[in-house]
C-alpha positions in Angstrom: 2.0 -11.0 -13.7 -0.1 -10.0 -10.1 -1.3 -12.2 -8.1 -5.1 -11.7 -7.3 -5.8 -12.5 -3.5 -9.2 -12.1 -2.8 -9.7 -10.0 0.8 -12.5 -10.4 3.1 -12.1 -6.1 3.5 -11.1 -5.5 0.1 -9.6 -5.7 -3.1 -6.2 -4.3 -4.4 -8.3 -2.3 -6.4 -10.4 -1.1 -4.4 -7.7 0.1 -2.8 -6.4 1.9 -5.5 -9.5 3.7 -6.0 -10.4 5.2 -2.8 -6.2 6.5 -2.8 -7.0 8.5 -6.1 -10.1 9.4 -4.6 -8.3 10.5 -2.2 -5.5 12.5 -3.7 -8.0 14.3 -5.6 -9.4 16.0 -3.3 -5.7 17.3 -1.8 -4.8 14.2 0.5 -1.2 13.1 -0.1 -1.8 9.4 0.5 0.0 6.0 -1.4 -0.7 2.7 -1.6 2.0 0.0 -2.7 0.9 -3.2 -3.9 3.5 -5.8 -3.9 3.1 -8.6 -6.4 3.1 -12.6 -5.1 1.8 -10.9 -1.5 -1.1 -11.1 -0.2 -2.2 -9.0 3.0 -0.8 -9.0 6.0 2.9 -9.9 4.6 4.9 -8.2 7.8 8.3 -6.9 7.5 8.5 -8.1 3.9 11.7 -8.9 4.9 13.3 -11.7 1.8 10.7 -10.3 -0.2 9.8 -7.6 -2.7 7.9 -5.7 -0.5 11.3 -5.1 1.5 11.8 -2.0 2.7 8.4 -0.6 2.5 8.1 0.2 5.9 11.0 3.0 6.1 8.6 4.0 3.1 5.4 4.1 5.3 7.6 6.1 7.8 8.9 8.8 4.9 5.1 9.6 4.2 4.6 10.2 7.6 6.8 11.5 8.7 6.2 14.1 5.4 2.7 14.3 7.2 3.1 14.9 10.3 4.4 18.1 9.9 
């Protein structure tokens, strides 16, 4: 079950679509969507998002070369 939170910037579906379009143009891109969490959950400690920051760092390292 996904908890859908209306976000003033863009819905997660809009962001998924944008990421897919970016990737289709040959640029590395990722999106992580965590069930039950709204945008802006901090480090995610104690939640299903725990560890997201480590994934982000690895993504940045991969793309800074």
